[in-house]
DRENDO-1510 file (C-alpha; in Angstrom, 1 decimal, always signed):
<recs>
REC; n; res; u; v; w
REC; 1; MET; +22.5; +0.1; -12.6 .
REC; 2; SER; +24.2; +2.0; -15.3 .
REC; 3; HIS; +22.6; +5.5; -15.1 .
REC; 4; PRO; +25.2; +7.9; -13.7 .
REC; 5; ALA; +22.8; +9.4; -11.2 .
REC; 6; LEU; +22.6; +5.9; -9.5 .
REC; 7; ARG; +26.3; +5.3; -9.2 .
REC; 8; ASP; +26.4; +5.7; -5.4 .
REC; 9; ALA; +22.9; +4.5; -4.6 .
REC; 10; VAL; +22.5; +1.9; -1.9 .
REC; 11; SER; +20.1; -0.9; -2.0 .
REC; 12; THR; +18.6; -0.5; +1.4 .
REC; 13; PRO; +15.1; +1.1; +1.4 .
REC; 14; PHE; +15.5; +4.7; +2.4 .
REC; 15; TRP; +13.0; +4.6; +5.2 .
REC; 16; LEU; +14.9; +1.6; +6.8 .
REC; 17; ASP; +18.4; +3.1; +6.4 .
REC; 18; ARG; +18.6; +4.5; +9.9 .
REC; 19; GLU; +19.1; +3.3; +13.5 .
REC; 20; ARG; +16.3; +0.9; +14.3 .
REC; 21; PRO; +14.7; +0.0; +17.6 .
REC; 22; GLU; +16.1; -2.9; +19.5 .
REC; 23; PRO; +14.5; -6.1; +18.3 .
REC; 24; HIS; +11.9; -8.0; +20.3 .
REC; 25; PRO; +12.9; -11.5; +21.2 .
REC; 26; PRO; +11.8; -14.5; +19.2 .
REC; 27; LEU; +9.2; -16.7; +20.6 .
REC; 28; ARG; +10.5; -19.6; +22.8 .
REC; 29; GLY; +8.3; -22.2; +24.3 .
REC; 30; ALA; +4.5; -22.2; +24.7 .
REC; 31; VAL; +2.4; -19.0; +25.5 .
REC; 32; THR; -1.2; -18.1; +25.5 .
REC; 33; ALA; -3.1; -15.0; +24.4 .
REC; 34; ASP; -6.7; -13.8; +23.8 .
REC; 35; LEU; -5.7; -12.5; +20.4 .
REC; 36; ALA; -2.7; -13.5; +18.3 .
REC; 37; VAL; -1.8; -11.2; +15.4 .
REC; 38; VAL; +0.3; -12.6; +12.6 .
REC; 39; GLY; +2.4; -9.9; +10.8 .
REC; 40; GLY; +4.2; -6.9; +12.1 .
REC; 41; GLY; +3.4; -4.5; +9.3 .
REC; 42; PHE; +0.6; -1.9; +9.2 .
REC; 43; SER; -2.2; -4.5; +9.1 .
REC; 44; GLY; -1.0; -6.3; +12.2 .
REC; 45; LEU; +0.0; -3.2; +14.1 .
REC; 46; TRP; -3.3; -1.4; +13.5 .
REC; 47; THR; -5.1; -4.6; +14.5 .
REC; 48; ALA; -3.2; -4.9; +17.8 .
REC; 49; LEU; -3.6; -1.2; +18.7 .
REC; 50; LEU; -7.3; -1.0; +17.9 .
REC; 51; ALA; -7.9; -4.3; +19.8 .
REC; 52; LYS; -6.3; -2.8; +22.9 .
REC; 53; GLU; -8.1; +0.5; +22.6 .
REC; 54; ARG; -11.4; -1.4; +22.3 .
REC; 55; ASP; -10.6; -3.6; +25.2 .
REC; 56; PRO; -7.6; -2.6; +27.4 .
REC; 57; GLY; -7.8; -5.9; +29.3 .
REC; 58; LEU; -7.3; -8.0; +26.1 .
REC; 59; ASP; -4.1; -10.1; +26.1 .
REC; 60; VAL; -2.6; -9.5; +22.6 .
REC; 61; VAL; +0.6; -11.0; +21.1 .
REC; 62; VAL; +2.1; -10.0; +17.7 .
REC; 63; LEU; +4.2; -12.5; +15.7 .
REC; 64; GLU; +6.5; -11.1; +13.0 .
REC; 65; GLY; +8.7; -13.4; +10.8 .
REC; 66; ARG; +11.5; -10.8; +10.5 .
REC; 67; ARG; +11.4; -7.2; +11.9 .
REC; 68; ILE; +8.5; -4.8; +12.5 .
REC; 69; GLY; +7.9; -2.7; +9.3 .
REC; 70; TRP; +10.4; -4.8; +7.3 .
REC; 71; ALA; +8.3; -5.8; +4.3 .
REC; 72; ALA; +5.9; -3.6; +2.3 .
REC; 73; THR; +5.3; -1.3; +5.3 .
REC; 74; GLY; +9.0; -0.2; +5.1 .
REC; 75; ARG; +9.4; +0.1; +1.4 .
REC; 76; ASN; +6.5; +2.2; +0.1 .
REC; 77; GLY; +6.1; +5.8; -0.9 .
REC; 78; GLY; +4.5; +7.0; +2.3 .
REC; 79; PHE; +1.2; +8.0; +0.6 .
REC; 80; CYS; -1.6; +7.7; +3.2 .
REC; 81; ALA; -4.8; +7.9; +1.1 .
REC; 82; ALA; -8.4; +8.2; +2.3 .
REC; 83; SER; -9.6; +5.9; -0.6 .
REC; 84; LEU; -10.3; +2.3; +0.5 .
REC; 85; THR; -10.9; +1.1; -3.1 .
REC; 86; HIS; -7.6; +2.0; -4.8 .
REC; 87; GLY; -9.0; +5.2; -6.2 .
REC; 88; LEU; -12.5; +6.4; -6.9 .
REC; 89; PRO; -12.9; +5.0; -10.5 .
REC; 90; ASN; -12.1; +1.5; -9.2 .
REC; 91; GLY; -14.5; +1.9; -6.4 .
REC; 92; VAL; -17.3; +3.2; -8.6 .
REC; 93; GLU; -16.8; +0.3; -11.0 .
REC; 94; ARG; -16.8; -2.4; -8.4 .
REC; 95; PHE; -19.1; -1.1; -5.6 .
REC; 96; PRO; -21.5; +1.4; -7.3 .
REC; 97; ASP; -24.2; +0.9; -4.7 .
REC; 98; GLU; -22.1; +1.6; -1.7 .
REC; 99; ILE; -19.3; +3.9; -3.0 .
REC; 100; GLY; -20.8; +6.9; -1.1 .
REC; 101; THR; -20.5; +4.9; +2.1 .
REC; 102; LEU; -17.0; +3.7; +1.3 .
REC; 103; GLU; -15.9; +7.3; +0.6 .
REC; 104; GLU; -17.3; +8.5; +3.9 .
REC; 105; LEU; -15.6; +5.6; +5.7 .
REC; 106; GLY; -12.4; +6.4; +4.0 .
REC; 107; ARG; -12.4; +10.0; +5.0 .
REC; 108; ALA; -13.3; +8.9; +8.6 .
REC; 109; ASN; -10.4; +6.4; +8.5 .
REC; 110; LEU; -7.9; +9.1; +7.5 .
REC; 111; ASP; -9.2; +11.4; +10.2 .
REC; 112; GLY; -8.8; +8.5; +12.6 .
REC; 113; ILE; -5.2; +8.0; +11.6 .
REC; 114; GLU; -4.5; +11.6; +12.3 .
REC; 115; ALA; -6.2; +11.5; +15.6 .
REC; 116; THR; -4.2; +8.4; +16.6 .
REC; 117; LEU; -1.0; +10.2; +15.8 .
REC; 118; ARG; -2.0; +13.0; +18.1 .
REC; 119; ARG; -3.2; +10.7; +20.9 .
REC; 120; HIS; -0.1; +8.6; +21.0 .
REC; 121; ARG; +2.3; +11.4; +20.0 .
REC; 122; ILE; +3.6; +9.6; +17.0 .
REC; 123; ASP; +6.0; +11.8; +15.0 .
REC; 124; CYS; +6.0; +10.5; +11.4 .
REC; 125; GLY; +6.1; +13.6; +9.3 .
REC; 126; PHE; +2.3; +13.5; +8.7 .
REC; 127; GLU; +1.3; +16.2; +6.2 .
REC; 128; ARG; -2.2; +16.4; +4.8 .
REC; 129; THR; -1.1; +17.9; +1.5 .
REC; 130; GLY; -3.6; +16.2; -0.8 .
REC; 131; GLU; -2.6; +14.7; -4.1 .
REC; 132; LEU; -2.2; +15.8; -7.7 .
REC; 133; SER; -3.2; +13.4; -10.5 .
REC; 134; VAL; -1.4; +14.6; -13.6 .
REC; 135; ALA; -1.8; +13.9; -17.3 .
REC; 136; THR; +1.5; +13.4; -19.1 .
REC; 137; ALA; +0.1; +12.8; -22.6 .
REC; 138; PRO; -2.9; +14.6; -24.3 .
REC; 139; TRP; -5.0; +11.4; -24.4 .
REC; 140; GLN; -5.0; +11.3; -20.6 .
REC; 141; VAL; -6.6; +14.8; -20.1 .
REC; 142; ASP; -10.2; +13.7; -20.9 .
REC; 143; GLY; -9.9; +10.9; -18.3 .
REC; 144; LEU; -9.0; +13.4; -15.6 .
REC; 145; ARG; -12.0; +15.6; -16.5 .
REC; 146; GLU; -14.5; +12.8; -16.6 .
REC; 147; GLY; -14.1; +11.9; -12.9 .
REC; 148; ILE; -14.5; +15.4; -11.5 .
REC; 149; ALA; -18.3; +15.5; -11.3 .
REC; 150; THR; -18.4; +12.1; -9.6 .
REC; 151; ALA; -15.7; +13.1; -7.1 .
REC; 152; ARG; -17.5; +16.3; -6.2 .
REC; 153; ARG; -20.8; +14.6; -5.8 .
REC; 154; LEU; -19.2; +12.1; -3.4 .
REC; 155; GLY; -17.7; +14.9; -1.2 .
REC; 156; ARG; -14.2; +15.2; -2.6 .
REC; 157; ARG; -12.6; +18.7; -2.8 .
REC; 158; VAL; -11.1; +18.5; -6.3 .
REC; 159; GLU; -9.9; +21.1; -8.7 .
REC; 160; PHE; -9.1; +20.8; -12.4 .
REC; 161; LEU; -5.8; +22.5; -13.5 .
REC; 162; ASP; -5.1; +23.1; -17.2 .
REC; 163; ARG; -1.7; +22.9; -18.7 .
REC; 164; ASP; -0.6; +26.4; -17.6 .
REC; 165; ALA; -2.1; +26.0; -14.1 .
REC; 166; ILE; -0.5; +22.6; -13.4 .
REC; 167; ARG; +2.9; +23.7; -14.7 .
REC; 168; ALA; +2.6; +26.8; -12.5 .
REC; 169; GLU; +2.0; +24.5; -9.5 .
REC; 170; VAL; +4.8; +22.1; -10.3 .
REC; 171; HIS; +7.4; +23.0; -13.0 .
REC; 172; ALA; +7.5; +19.7; -14.8 .
REC; 173; ALA; +8.3; +19.4; -18.5 .
REC; 174; THR; +5.8; +16.6; -19.2 .
REC; 175; TYR; +2.5; +17.9; -17.7 .
REC; 176; GLU; -0.6; +18.5; -19.8 .
REC; 177; ALA; -3.2; +18.9; -17.1 .
REC; 178; GLY; -3.9; +17.9; -13.5 .
REC; 179; VAL; -6.5; +17.3; -10.8 .
REC; 180; TRP; -5.8; +18.3; -7.3 .
REC; 181; ASP; -7.6; +16.3; -4.6 .
REC; 182; ARG; -7.0; +18.8; -1.8 .
REC; 183; ASP; -7.5; +16.7; +1.3 .
REC; 184; GLY; -7.9; +13.0; +0.4 .
REC; 185; THR; -4.2; +12.1; +0.9 .
REC; 186; ALA; -1.5; +12.7; +3.5 .
REC; 187; MET; +2.2; +12.2; +3.2 .
REC; 188; LEU; +4.2; +10.5; +6.0 .
REC; 189; ASP; +7.3; +8.5; +6.8 .
REC; 190; PRO; +6.0; +4.9; +6.8 .
REC; 191; VAL; +8.7; +3.4; +9.0 .
REC; 192; ARG; +8.4; +6.1; +11.7 .
REC; 193; LEU; +4.6; +5.4; +11.6 .
REC; 194; ALA; +5.2; +1.7; +12.0 .
REC; 195; TRP; +7.7; +2.1; +14.9 .
REC; 196; GLY; +5.4; +4.6; +16.5 .
REC; 197; LEU; +2.4; +2.2; +16.3 .
REC; 198; ALA; +4.5; -0.6; +17.8 .
REC; 199; GLU; +5.7; +1.6; +20.6 .
REC; 200; ALA; +2.1; +2.7; +21.3 .
REC; 201; CYS; +1.0; -1.0; +21.3 .
REC; 202; ALA; +3.8; -2.0; +23.7 .
REC; 203; ALA; +2.8; +0.9; +26.1 .
REC; 204; LEU; -0.7; -0.6; +26.2 .
REC; 205; GLY; +0.7; -4.1; +27.0 .
REC; 206; VAL; +0.9; -5.8; +23.6 .
REC; 207; ARG; +3.7; -8.4; +23.4 .
REC; 208; PHE; +5.9; -8.7; +20.3 .
REC; 209; HIS; +8.0; -11.6; +19.0 .
REC; 210; GLU; +10.1; -10.8; +16.0 .
REC; 211; GLY; +12.0; -13.4; +14.0 .
REC; 212; THR; +9.1; -15.7; +14.6 .
REC; 213; ARG; +7.6; -17.2; +11.5 .
REC; 214; VAL; +4.2; -18.9; +11.8 .
REC; 215; THR; +4.4; -22.3; +10.1 .
REC; 216; GLY; +0.9; -23.6; +10.7 .
REC; 217; ILE; -2.4; -23.1; +12.5 .
REC; 218; ASP; -4.4; -25.8; +14.2 .
REC; 219; ARG; -7.5; -26.1; +16.3 .
REC; 220; ALA; -6.8; -26.3; +20.0 .
REC; 221; GLY; -9.8; -26.7; +22.3 .
REC; 222; GLY; -11.9; -23.6; +22.0 .
REC; 223; GLY; -9.1; -21.7; +20.2 .
REC; 224; LEU; -6.3; -22.0; +17.8 .
REC; 225; ARG; -2.7; -23.0; +18.1 .
REC; 226; LEU; +0.0; -21.2; +16.0 .
REC; 227; ARG; +3.1; -23.2; +15.4 .
REC; 228; THR; +6.5; -21.5; +15.0 .
REC; 229; PRO; +10.0; -22.9; +14.7 .
REC; 230; HIS; +10.7; -22.7; +18.4 .
REC; 231; GLY; +7.4; -22.3; +20.2 .
REC; 232; THR; +3.6; -22.1; +20.0 .
REC; 233; VAL; +0.9; -19.6; +20.8 .
REC; 234; THR; -2.6; -20.8; +21.8 .
REC; 235; ALA; -5.1; -18.0; +21.3 .
REC; 236; GLY; -8.9; -17.6; +21.4 .
REC; 237; LYS; -8.8; -15.5; +18.2 .
REC; 238; VAL; -6.3; -14.9; +15.4 .
REC; 239; ALA; -5.9; -12.0; +12.9 .
REC; 240; LEU; -3.8; -12.5; +9.8 .
REC; 241; GLY; -2.0; -9.6; +8.3 .
REC; 242; THR; +0.6; -11.4; +6.1 .
REC; 243; GLY; +0.4; -9.3; +3.0 .
REC; 244; ALA; +2.0; -10.8; -0.1 .
REC; 245; PHE; +3.6; -13.7; +1.8 .
REC; 246; PRO; +1.8; -17.1; +1.6 .
REC; 247; SER; -1.1; -17.0; +4.0 .
REC; 248; PRO; -1.2; -19.7; +6.8 .
REC; 249; LEU; -4.8; -20.1; +5.7 .
REC; 250; ARG; -4.4; -21.8; +2.4 .
REC; 251; ARG; -7.8; -20.9; +0.9 .
REC; 252; VAL; -6.6; -17.2; +0.7 .
REC; 253; ARG; -3.6; -18.0; -1.5 .
REC; 254; PRO; -5.4; -18.2; -4.9 .
REC; 255; PHE; -6.7; -14.6; -4.5 .
REC; 256; ILE; -3.3; -13.0; -4.0 .
REC; 257; ILE; -0.3; -12.5; -6.3 .
REC; 258; PRO; +3.0; -10.9; -5.2 .
REC; 259; VAL; +4.0; -7.9; -7.5 .
REC; 260; TYR; +7.3; -6.1; -7.1 .
REC; 261; ASP; +7.4; -2.3; -7.1 .
REC; 262; TYR; +10.5; -0.2; -7.2 .
REC; 263; ALA; +11.5; +3.3; -6.0 .
REC; 264; LEU; +14.4; +5.8; -5.9 .
REC; 265; MET; +15.3; +8.5; -3.5 .
REC; 266; THR; +17.3; +11.6; -4.3 .
REC; 267; GLU; +19.8; +13.4; -2.2 .
REC; 268; PRO; +18.5; +16.5; -0.4 .
REC; 269; LEU; +17.8; +19.3; -2.8 .
REC; 270; SER; +19.3; +22.8; -2.4 .
REC; 271; ALA; +17.1; +25.9; -2.0 .
REC; 272; GLU; +17.9; +26.7; -5.7 .
REC; 273; GLN; +16.9; +23.3; -6.9 .
REC; 274; LEU; +13.7; +23.4; -4.9 .
REC; 275; ALA; +12.8; +26.8; -6.3 .
REC; 276; SER; +13.4; +25.5; -9.9 .
REC; 277; ILE; +10.6; +22.9; -9.5 .
REC; 278; GLY; +8.0; +24.9; -7.6 .
REC; 279; TRP; +5.9; +22.3; -5.8 .
REC; 280; ALA; +5.7; +24.5; -2.7 .
REC; 281; ARG; +2.6; +22.9; -1.4 .
REC; 282; ARG; +4.2; +19.5; -1.3 .
REC; 283; GLN; +1.4; +17.4; -2.7 .
REC; 284; GLY; +1.8; +13.8; -3.5 .
REC; 285; ILE; +1.8; +13.2; -7.3 .
REC; 286; GLY; +0.7; +10.3; -9.5 .
REC; 287; ASP; +0.5; +10.4; -13.3 .
REC; 288; SER; -2.4; +9.0; -15.2 .
REC; 289; ALA; -0.8; +6.3; -17.5 .
REC; 290; ASN; -1.6; +2.7; -16.9 .
REC; 291; GLN; +2.1; +2.3; -16.1 .
REC; 292; PHE; +2.3; +5.2; -13.7 .
REC; 293; HIS; +4.8; +7.0; -11.5 .
REC; 294; TYR; +4.2; +8.2; -8.0 .
REC; 295; TYR; +6.4; +10.8; -6.3 .
REC; 296; ARG; +6.6; +13.1; -3.4 .
REC; 297; ARG; +8.8; +15.4; -1.4 .
REC; 298; THR; +10.1; +14.2; +2.0 .
REC; 299; ASP; +10.4; +16.3; +5.1 .
REC; 300; ASP; +14.2; +16.6; +4.5 .
REC; 301; ASP; +13.7; +18.0; +0.9 .
REC; 302; ARG; +14.4; +14.8; -1.1 .
REC; 303; ILE; +12.2; +13.5; -3.8 .
REC; 304; LEU; +11.0; +9.9; -3.8 .
REC; 305; TRP; +10.3; +8.6; -7.3 .
REC; 306; GLY; +8.7; +5.2; -7.8 .
REC; 307; GLY; +6.3; +3.0; -9.8 .
REC; 308; TYR; +6.0; +2.4; -13.5 .
REC; 309; ASP; +7.3; -1.2; -13.6 .
REC; 310; ALA; +5.0; -3.5; -11.6 .
REC; 311; VAL; +6.8; -6.8; -12.0 .
REC; 312; TYR; +5.4; -10.3; -11.5 .
REC; 313; TYR; +8.0; -13.0; -11.5 .
REC; 314; ASN; +6.8; -16.2; -13.1 .
REC; 315; GLY; +5.8; -18.7; -10.5 .
REC; 316; GLY; +5.0; -16.1; -7.9 .
REC; 317; ALA; +8.2; -16.5; -6.0 .
REC; 318; ILE; +9.2; -14.0; -3.3 .
REC; 319; ARG; +13.0; -13.7; -3.1 .
REC; 320; LEU; +15.4; -11.1; -1.7 .
REC; 321; ALA; +17.2; -11.0; -5.0 .
REC; 322; TYR; +14.0; -9.5; -6.6 .
REC; 323; ASP; +14.3; -6.4; -4.3 .
REC; 324; GLN; +16.8; -5.0; -6.8 .
REC; 325; ARG; +16.1; -4.7; -10.5 .
REC; 326; PRO; +18.8; -2.5; -12.2 .
REC; 327; ALA; +16.9; -2.2; -15.5 .
REC; 328; THR; +13.9; -0.7; -13.7 .
REC; 329; SER; +16.0; +1.6; -11.6 .
REC; 330; ASP; +17.7; +2.9; -14.7 .
REC; 331; ARG; +14.3; +3.5; -16.4 .
REC; 332; LEU; +13.0; +5.3; -13.4 .
REC; 333; ALA; +16.1; +7.6; -13.3 .
REC; 334; ALA; +15.6; +8.4; -17.0 .
REC; 335; HIS; +12.0; +9.2; -16.5 .
REC; 336; PHE; +12.8; +11.4; -13.5 .
REC; 337; PHE; +15.1; +13.7; -15.5 .
REC; 338; GLU; +12.6; +13.8; -18.4 .
REC; 339; THR; +10.0; +15.2; -15.9 .
REC; 340; PHE; +12.5; +17.5; -14.2 .
REC; 341; PRO; +15.3; +18.3; -16.6 .
REC; 342; GLN; +16.2; +21.3; -14.5 .
REC; 343; LEU; +17.5; +18.9; -11.8 .
REC; 344; ALA; +20.2; +17.4; -14.1 .
REC; 345; GLY; +23.2; +16.5; -11.9 .
REC; 346; VAL; +21.1; +15.4; -8.9 .
REC; 347; ARG; +22.1; +12.0; -7.5 .
REC; 348; PHE; +20.0; +9.2; -6.1 .
REC; 349; THR; +21.1; +7.9; -2.8 .
REC; 350; HIS; +18.8; +4.9; -2.5 .
REC; 351; ALA; +17.3; +2.4; -5.0 .
REC; 352; TRP; +15.1; -0.4; -3.7 .
REC; 353; GLY; +12.1; -2.6; -4.3 .
REC; 354; GLY; +9.6; -4.6; -2.4 .
REC; 355; VAL; +6.7; -6.9; -2.9 .
REC; 356; VAL; +3.0; -5.8; -2.8 .
REC; 357; ASP; +0.0; -8.0; -2.3 .
REC; 358; THR; -2.5; -7.5; -5.1 .
REC; 359; CYS; -5.8; -9.2; -6.1 .
REC; 360; SER; -8.0; -9.0; -9.2 .
REC; 361; ARG; -10.1; -6.2; -7.8 .
REC; 362; PHE; -7.1; -4.0; -6.7 .
REC; 363; CYS; -8.4; -3.4; -3.2 .
REC; 364; ALA; -8.6; -5.3; +0.0 .
REC; 365; PHE; -10.8; -8.3; +0.7 .
REC; 366; PHE; -11.7; -10.0; +3.9 .
REC; 367; GLY; -12.9; -13.3; +5.4 .
REC; 368; THR; -12.8; -15.7; +8.3 .
REC; 369; GLY; -11.7; -19.3; +8.9 .
REC; 370; HIS; -11.6; -21.9; +11.6 .
REC; 371; GLY; -15.3; -21.4; +12.6 .
REC; 372; GLY; -14.9; -17.6; +12.9 .
REC; 373; ARG; -11.9; -17.8; +15.3 .
REC; 374; LEU; -9.6; -16.4; +12.6 .
REC; 375; ALA; -10.0; -13.3; +10.4 .
REC; 376; TYR; -7.9; -11.9; +7.5 .
REC; 377; ALA; -7.5; -8.9; +5.4 .
REC; 378; ALA; -5.4; -9.0; +2.2 .
REC; 379; GLY; -5.0; -7.5; -1.3 .
REC; 380; PHE; -4.3; -3.8; -0.4 .
REC; 381; THR; -2.4; -3.3; -3.7 .
REC; 382; GLY; +0.0; -0.6; -2.6 .
REC; 383; LEU; -2.6; +1.4; -0.7 .
REC; 384; GLY; -2.1; -0.2; +2.7 .
REC; 385; VAL; -0.6; +2.8; +4.5 .
REC; 386; GLY; -4.1; +4.1; +5.2 .
REC; 387; ALA; -6.5; +1.3; +4.3 .
REC; 388; THR; -5.0; -1.2; +6.6 .
REC; 389; ARG; -6.5; +0.6; +9.6 .
REC; 390; PHE; -9.9; +0.1; +8.1 .
REC; 391; GLY; -9.0; -3.5; +7.4 .
REC; 392; ALA; -8.0; -3.9; +11.0 .
REC; 393; GLN; -11.4; -2.7; +12.1 .
REC; 394; VAL; -13.1; -5.1; +9.8 .
REC; 395; MET; -11.0; -8.1; +11.1 .
REC; 396; LEU; -11.9; -7.2; +14.7 .
REC; 397; ASP; -15.6; -6.9; +13.8 .
REC; 398; LEU; -15.5; -10.3; +12.1 .
REC; 399; LEU; -13.8; -11.8; +15.1 .
REC; 400; GLY; -16.5; -10.3; +17.3 .
REC; 401; GLY; -19.0; -12.6; +15.6 .
REC; 402; GLU; -21.9; -10.2; +15.5 .
REC; 403; PRO; -23.0; -8.2; +12.4 .
REC; 404; THR; -21.8; -4.6; +12.2 .
REC; 405; PRO; -22.1; -1.8; +9.6 .
REC; 406; LEU; -18.7; -2.8; +8.4 .
REC; 407; THR; -19.3; -6.5; +8.1 .
REC; 408; SER; -22.5; -5.8; +6.2 .
REC; 409; LEU; -20.7; -4.0; +3.4 .
REC; 410; ARG; -20.7; -5.8; +0.0 .
REC; 411; MET; -17.0; -4.9; -0.1 .
REC; 412; VAL; -16.5; -7.0; +3.0 .
REC; 413; ARG; -18.8; -9.8; +2.1 .
REC; 414; SER; -17.6; -10.4; -1.5 .
REC; 415; LYS; -14.4; -11.8; -2.9 .
REC; 416; PRO; -12.3; -10.9; -5.9 .
REC; 417; VAL; -12.0; -13.4; -8.8 .
REC; 418; PRO; -9.2; -15.9; -7.9 .
REC; 419; PHE; -6.2; -16.2; -10.2 .
REC; 420; PRO; -5.8; -19.4; -12.1 .
REC; 421; PRO; -3.1; -21.9; -11.1 .
REC; 422; GLU; +0.4; -21.9; -12.5 .
REC; 423; PRO; +1.6; -21.9; -15.2 .
REC; 424; VAL; -1.6; -20.4; -16.6 .
REC; 425; ARG; -1.4; -17.7; -14.0 .
REC; 426; SER; +2.0; -16.4; -15.2 .
REC; 427; GLY; +0.8; -16.5; -18.8 .
REC; 428; VAL; -2.3; -14.4; -18.0 .
REC; 429; ILE; -0.4; -11.9; -15.9 .
REC; 430; GLN; +2.4; -11.4; -18.4 .
REC; 431; LEU; -0.1; -11.0; -21.3 .
REC; 432; THR; -1.9; -8.4; -19.2 .
REC; 433; ARG; +1.2; -6.5; -18.4 .
REC; 434; TRP; +2.2; -6.4; -22.1 .
REC; 435; SER; -1.2; -5.2; -23.1 .
REC; 436; ILE; -1.2; -2.4; -20.5 .
REC; 437; ALA; +2.2; -1.2; -21.7 .
REC; 438; ARG; +0.9; -1.4; -25.3 .
REC; 439; ALA; -2.2; +0.7; -24.4 .
REC; 440; ASP; +0.0; +3.5; -23.0 .
REC; 441; ARG; +1.9; +3.5; -26.3 .
REC; 442; HIS; -1.3; +3.7; -28.3 .
REC; 443; GLU; -3.1; +6.7; -26.6 .
REC; 444; GLY; -4.8; +4.4; -24.1 .
REC; 445; ARG; -6.5; +2.2; -26.6 .
REC; 446; ARG; -7.2; -1.2; -25.0 .
REC; 447; ASN; -6.7; -4.3; -27.0 .
REC; 448; LEU; -9.1; -7.3; -27.3 .
REC; 449; TRP; -7.5; -9.0; -24.2 .
REC; 450; LEU; -8.0; -5.9; -21.9 .
REC; 451; ARG; -11.5; -5.4; -23.3 .
REC; 452; THR; -12.3; -9.0; -22.5 .
REC; 453; LEU; -11.0; -8.5; -18.9 .
REC; 454; ASP; -13.2; -5.4; -18.6 .
REC; 455; ARG; -16.3; -7.3; -19.6 .
REC; 456; LEU; -15.5; -9.9; -17.0 .
REC; 457; GLY; -15.3; -7.3; -14.4 .
REC; 458; LEU; -11.6; -7.5; -13.8 .
REC; 459; GLY; -10.7; -4.2; -15.3 .
REC; 460; PHE; -6.9; -4.3; -15.2 .
REC; 461; ASP; -5.8; -0.7; -15.5 .
REC; 462; SER; -2.7; -0.3; -13.3 .
</recs>
């Protein structure tokens, strides 16, 4: 990293750079459970907690390959959105007949998260600030206006802010307009949420084994046996929340690609620096380009600044070395100071990356295996802080084996288009990334390749 503001930045994700809870012991030997949950991120934690709240007598065990909250859960921006469909435009495009229901479910899901935090006394800096979507080029303004009527019709409290109004709200040098969704997003500390969920699960009797990677799943009598390096779990039901990492259920793998996302965190800002940027209502912010930034204030007055480069490494490998990408960190730092030139001299204390599970429809998909004994949710595409709770409800309903309002949704019953095998997959993805960047440089005009994807219903736009 060559940008001077990054000179002292450490590579540890900011949220994880603190004293951590004592680890749970790895699995040794053979154990049994009613429900085995694979993955100690948000998806697995919500599944374990909701399962115990539905049935306090259920015996639940969670298996995590590293540490609770270590992967995408501990590396994101801490935006907890009501949307279950990676934003309203994506939801309207893919699920037009049930988008009203999905919006209602999303709002109920965010309310449910807030109620859970109160019930279990989880302190994770939860702030229901809403989110600003901002245009940073004139061609993006019409796109912001176009979605307002639909958003209001579906119950969102949104407000259009022209150039003067948005710059009065947040003193950024690049803003042309904005839309404020007043209550559809909360800000929180994702790791404190994960640790709080794990503590609540443990208090209800959930068992955890960290450092326990699941290497295979087989039938065992009326249930399933999960194999790990030093032991086995035999369970009646299994829920998979493995994110971007290769699923133990191989049929899921063609639908998922791992994409790396990167973020920076500033040092705490002084009162004078905070006054110079406005932003008193602390909304989350995302800009409207295809290659977009997301940013927010933390509860100790730092600014998290992330996004823009979404990187797929050819072959789809997941490696620790990819958690750092100096060229992207330098680019993010430069963009930060273009947006807030009045903060010249501010240093970044942390620069990190992490892998996100995405699919061709940009929002979660669901399914079962092993005769209904196993359920999975995957493909959250960076929106998993909130939507994983909904995904956990879906998995538990699927494991119940009886139709429910959730399992009847087209979103739950349908699948995204799978990605082609390598090396075609890498070629398709890199061509798409190049085309998206080109569209941003040419006032949003989509080339033949992107228009073809649109006609196929893939609609790559982020």
